[in-house]
TIVEX-47092 format. One record per residue (C-alpha): residue in three letters; x, y, z. Coordinates in Angstrom, 2 decimals. Example, Ala and Ser with C-alpha at 12.3 -4.5 7.8 and 13.67 -1.06 7.14 Angstrom:
BEGIN
PT   residu      east     north        up
PT      ALA     12.30     -4.50      7.80
PT      SER     13.67     -1.06      7.14
END
This chain:
BEGIN
PT   residu      east     north        up
PT      MET    219.58     32.80     43.92
PT      ASN    222.52     34.78     44.50
PT      LYS    220.43     37.74     45.18
PT      VAL    218.48     35.59     47.67
PT      PHE    221.44     34.90     49.50
PT      LEU    222.81     38.78     49.43
PT      LEU    219.26     39.42     51.03
PT      PHE    220.12     37.07     53.71
PT      LEU    223.54     38.84     54.40
PT      SER    221.66     42.11     54.26
PT      CYS    219.02     41.01     57.20
PT      LEU    222.00     39.85     59.40
PT      ALA    223.75     43.31     59.06
PT      THR    220.37     44.96     59.89
PT      CYS    219.78     42.91     62.92
PT      PHE    223.35     43.61     64.32
PT      ALA    222.80     47.36     63.59
PT      PHE    219.52     47.40     65.47
PT      ALA    220.66     45.35     68.65
PT      GLN    224.20     47.04     69.14
PT      GLY    222.32     50.49     68.73
PT      GLU    220.11     50.03     71.71
PT      ILE    222.71     48.19     73.89
PT      ASN    222.82     50.79     76.58
PT      GLN    219.19     51.36     77.28
PT      PRO    216.16     49.41     77.37
PT      ARG    215.78     47.73     74.18
PT      ARG    212.61     47.71     71.69
PT      PHE    214.95     45.67     69.82
PT      ASP    216.59     41.87     70.63
PT      LEU    218.42     39.67     68.66
PT      ARG    218.80     36.10     68.90
PT      ILE    220.89     33.40     67.36
PT      ASN    219.27     30.11     66.83
PT      ALA    221.00     27.08     65.93
PT      GLY    220.27     22.88     66.19
PT      SER    219.06     20.14     64.58
PT      THR    216.55     19.59     61.90
PT      PHE    214.10     16.42     61.46
PT      THR    212.18     16.24     58.53
PT      LEU    209.14     13.98     58.17
PT      VAL    207.62     13.26     54.71
PT      GLN    204.49     11.79     53.91
PT      ASP    204.45      8.19     52.05
PT      PHE    203.71      8.82     48.41
PT      ASN    203.10      6.89     44.94
PT      ASN    205.76      7.55     42.02
PT      THR    207.15      5.98     39.23
PT      VAL    210.16      4.23     38.37
PT      ILE    211.72      3.46     35.06
PT      TYR    213.64      0.38     34.38
PT      GLY    216.14      0.28     31.35
PT      LYS    218.24     -2.70     30.18
PT      ASN    221.49     -2.31     28.41
PT      MET    222.92      1.22     27.90
PT      MET    224.32      1.60     24.62
PT      ILE    226.17      4.96     24.40
PT      PRO    228.98      5.05     26.99
PT      GLY    228.54      7.25     30.09
PT      PHE    225.08      8.35     28.67
PT      ILE    222.71      7.24     31.96
PT      ASP    219.46      8.05     30.31
PT      PRO    216.33      5.83     29.81
PT      SER    216.39      6.86     26.14
PT      ASN    219.91      5.04     25.80
PT      ALA    218.45      1.76     26.91
PT      GLN    217.86     -1.00     24.50
PT      SER    214.63     -1.91     26.32
PT      VAL    212.70      0.18     29.05
PT      SER    209.58     -0.48     31.56
PT      VAL    207.75      1.66     33.77
PT      SER    206.27      0.80     37.03
PT      SER    204.28      2.25     39.79
PT      ALA    206.11      2.45     43.00
PT      THR    205.14      2.86     46.72
PT      SER    207.77      5.14     48.76
PT      THR    208.04      5.79     52.41
PT      ALA    210.62      8.34     53.77
PT      ARG    212.93      8.03     56.63
PT      SER    213.93     11.11     58.43
PT      GLN    217.77     12.01     58.44
PT      LEU    219.56     14.31     61.13
PT      GLY    220.21     17.67     59.43
PT      TRP    220.97     21.05     60.97
PT      HIS    219.92     25.10     61.10
PT      VAL    221.30     28.33     61.81
PT      GLU    219.44     31.83     61.83
PT      ALA    219.31     35.28     63.25
PT      GLU    216.09     36.35     64.47
PT      LEU    215.33     40.13     65.41
PT      PHE    212.54     41.01     67.74
PT      TYR    210.56     44.10     68.19
PT      ARG    209.02     44.34     71.63
PT      LEU    205.31     45.08     71.89
PT      PRO    202.86     46.01     74.95
PT      GLN    201.46     42.96     76.89
PT      ASN    204.82     40.81     76.31
PT      LEU    204.25     40.50     72.97
PT      ARG    207.00     40.43     70.10
PT      LEU    207.00     41.03     66.28
PT      SER    209.88     39.22     64.80
PT      VAL    211.68     38.38     61.33
PT      GLY    214.31     35.85     60.80
PT      ALA    216.55     34.60     58.19
PT      GLY    219.09     31.69     58.18
PT      LEU    220.26     28.43     56.50
PT      LYS    218.57     24.97     56.95
PT      LYS    220.08     21.47     55.92
PT      VAL    217.16     19.05     55.14
PT      ARG    217.95     15.21     54.69
PT      PHE    215.79     12.15     54.46
PT      ASP    215.82      8.99     52.63
PT      THR    213.23      7.38     50.60
PT      ASN    212.60      3.57     50.33
PT      SER    211.03      2.64     46.86
PT      ARG    209.40     -0.68     46.30
PT      PHE    208.06     -1.71     42.88
PT      THR    206.50     -4.60     40.83
PT      TYR    208.08     -5.48     37.25
PT      PHE    206.93     -8.12     35.02
PT      ASP    209.61     -9.93     33.18
PT      ASN    208.64    -12.66     30.67
PT      GLY    205.33    -12.85     32.42
PT      GLN    206.75    -13.32     35.83
PT      SER    205.62    -10.63     38.73
PT      LYS    208.95     -9.60     40.52
PT      THR    209.08     -7.29     43.39
PT      TYR    211.99     -5.05     43.95
PT      ASN    213.10     -2.83     46.77
PT      LEU    215.83     -0.30     45.56
PT      ASP    217.32     -0.15     48.95
PT      ASP    218.41     -3.75     48.59
PT      PHE    220.55     -3.02     45.57
PT      ASP    222.22      0.28     47.17
PT      ARG    221.05      1.79     50.69
PT      ARG    222.09      5.14     49.03
PT      PHE    219.22      5.24     46.57
PT      GLY    216.54      7.90     47.44
PT      GLU    219.18      9.78     49.96
PT      THR    217.92     13.66     49.53
PT      ARG    220.05     16.53     50.75
PT      LEU    218.42     20.08     50.39
PT      LEU    219.84     23.41     51.38
PT      TYR    217.48     26.18     52.04
PT      LEU    217.39     29.93     52.96
PT      SER    214.48     29.73     55.55
PT      VAL    212.97     33.21     55.96
PT      THR    210.49     33.50     59.04
PT      PRO    208.55     36.85     58.30
PT      VAL    206.34     38.82     60.66
PT      ASN    205.84     36.12     63.41
PT      ILE    204.42     37.18     66.54
PT      SER    205.75     35.88     69.95
PT      LYS    204.08     36.08     73.49
PT      GLY    206.11     35.85     76.58
PT      LEU    204.42     33.72     79.57
PT      PHE    205.61     33.32     83.27
PT      GLU    207.86     36.21     83.24
PT      ASN    208.79     35.71     79.60
PT      ARG    210.63     32.61     80.84
PT      LEU    208.49     30.68     78.29
PT      VAL    208.08     32.40     74.87
PT      LEU    205.29     30.83     72.26
PT      GLN    205.58     31.85     68.28
PT      ALA    203.58     31.62     65.05
PT      GLY    203.81     33.15     61.89
PT      PRO    204.39     32.10     58.27
PT      ALA    207.79     30.35     57.03
PT      PHE    209.48     30.38     53.64
PT      ASN    212.03     28.26     52.24
PT      PHE    214.17     29.28     49.12
PT      LEU    216.23     26.23     47.61
PT      LEU    219.90     26.87     47.31
PT      SER    221.15     23.43     46.61
PT      HIS    219.90     20.04     46.43
PT      ASP    221.63     16.66     45.78
PT      VAL    219.07     13.46     45.35
PT      GLU    220.07     10.05     44.56
PT      ASN    217.65      9.03     42.47
PT      VAL    219.33      7.05     39.69
PT      LEU    220.70      3.47     40.17
PT      VAL    223.01      1.56     37.86
PT      ILE    224.28     -2.37     38.08
PT      TYR    226.86     -4.01     35.96
PT      HIS    226.88     -7.29     35.76
PT      SER    230.58     -7.57     34.17
PT      THR    233.92     -6.19     34.32
PT      ASP    233.64     -5.09     30.52
PT      SER    230.35     -2.99     30.77
PT      GLN    231.63     -1.55     33.97
PT      ALA    234.84     -0.62     31.69
PT      ASN    232.76      0.83     28.98
PT      ARG    230.61      2.67     31.15
PT      THR    227.58      0.89     29.51
PT      PRO    225.31     -0.63     32.72
PT      ASP    223.67     -3.74     32.07
PT      GLU    220.40     -2.25     34.35
PT      ALA    219.49      1.14     35.37
PT      TYR    216.43      2.50     37.61
PT      PHE    215.17      5.98     37.39
PT      ASP    212.93      7.30     40.27
PT      THR    210.52     10.19     38.43
PT      ILE    210.78     12.06     41.85
PT      GLY    213.68     14.74     41.85
PT      ASN    212.91     17.94     40.67
PT      MET    212.55     20.10     43.77
PT      ARG    210.43     23.15     43.82
PT      ASN    212.45     26.41     44.51
PT      LEU    210.15     27.81     46.98
PT      ILE    208.04     26.26     49.63
PT      TRP    205.98     27.80     51.79
PT      GLY    203.78     27.25     54.98
PT      CYS    203.32     27.84     58.57
PT      ASN    205.84     28.25     61.73
PT      LEU    205.25     27.22     65.28
PT      GLY    207.79     27.86     67.88
PT      ALA    208.60     27.42     71.61
PT      SER    211.74     28.64     73.61
PT      TYR    212.33     28.20     77.57
PT      LYS    214.79     30.58     79.20
PT      ILE    217.52     28.63     81.07
PT      ILE    219.77     31.74     81.82
PT      ALA    219.51     35.22     81.04
PT      PRO    221.09     34.91     77.32
PT      LEU    220.47     31.25     76.68
PT      SER    217.00     29.36     76.14
PT      VAL    216.11     26.07     74.63
PT      LYS    214.09     26.26     71.47
PT      LEU    211.86     23.66     69.57
PT      SER    209.88     24.76     66.29
PT      ALA    208.05     23.14     63.49
PT      GLN    207.42     24.21     60.11
PT      TYR    204.52     22.47     58.21
PT      TYR    204.93     23.60     54.25
PT      ILE    201.65     23.90     52.37
PT      ASN    202.77     23.33     48.90
PT      SER    204.79     20.42     47.45
PT      MET    208.13     19.84     48.05
PT      TYR    208.47     18.66     44.46
PT      GLU    207.38     20.37     40.92
PT      ASP    204.17     18.81     39.78
PT      LYS    205.54     16.87     36.55
PT      SER    209.19     15.49     36.17
PT      GLY    210.35     13.60     32.82
PT      GLY    206.53     13.80     31.51
PT      PHE    205.25     12.11     34.74
PT      ASP    202.75     13.47     37.11
PT      VAL    204.20     13.83     40.40
PT      GLU    201.97     13.46     43.60
PT      LYS    201.90     16.31     45.81
PT      ILE    204.67     15.58     48.76
PT      ARG    204.12     17.72     51.53
PT      ALA    206.87     18.03     54.51
PT      LEU    207.16     18.72     58.40
PT      THR    210.26     19.96     59.83
PT      VAL    211.19     19.70     63.52
PT      GLN    214.00     22.00     64.51
PT      ALA    215.43     21.67     68.00
PT      GLY    218.24     23.26     69.57
PT      VAL    219.65     26.65     71.37
PT      SER    218.90     30.35     71.07
PT      VAL    221.78     32.68     72.43
PT      ALA    220.99     36.69     72.75
PT      PRO    224.64     37.74     72.06
PT      PHE    224.21     40.98     73.47
PT      ALA    222.61     40.21     76.67
PT      PHE    225.82     38.59     78.29
END
C-alpha cells in the first residue's frame, strides 16, 4: 500500500503543476479540491456466527481455544455511519463544454452491522441479537485511496451545473472491524483472560480493491465554490469470498458523498 500512497502524492503534485502553469492564460487544465461527508449503504446479507464456550488458554481468543463450539446462520442488516472524503481532481477542457478528469483522494467509510442468529441450547431454540450484548459489535471503519480515472463531465446552463460519470477504484489502506465479542461471567475469568463466552462473526476479511462506477453532479455557487453530490456503486464484493473456511455472500456497497468543491486558483 505504500506504493499506492506514493502514487497518490505524485498525482497531487502533477495536478498542482498543471494548474499553476496555466494560471495567466485561458486554462485547459483546472484543479478542484473536493471535501465532505460520506454515507455508505450496504445490502442486507446472510452470514455465519461461531459461538464458543469457556476459553482455555489465557488471552487466546479463537474458536479453536473453546471447550465447545457451535455454528449458526445469521441474518445481518447494516446501518450507515458518517465518514469523510477529500480528493484532488484535475480537469482537461474539451469542446462543447465537455471535460476529461482524473481524481485521487482519501475516503473514510463507516457502517455498523446488526446480526441476529438462532442458537440451540439443550434442545431449546434461542434467538440472539449481538447488539444487545455490545452495540459496538459489527462496527466497520475503512480507509481507502479512492481513484476516479477517465471521468467525463458535461457543463450545462453556462457551466453552472456539471454532470460527471466514469469508473471508480478504491484501494484499501486500513480497516478496523469489530467482529469478535467476548463475555465474562466472573471476575476470575476476567482476571485470567479466559472468556466464558465468545462470538465470532465470519465476515471481516476485506477485499484490497473494490471497483465500480462514479456518478456526480456539482452546482456553482460562486466562481471558485461549488456544492457537489456524487455516488459510487461498487460492482465487486467488499469482502473476500471466504473467511475462516466459510463461504461469504457477495456484499456490495453504495457510497454517497456530499460536500463542497473549491477551485484554489480561481480566487
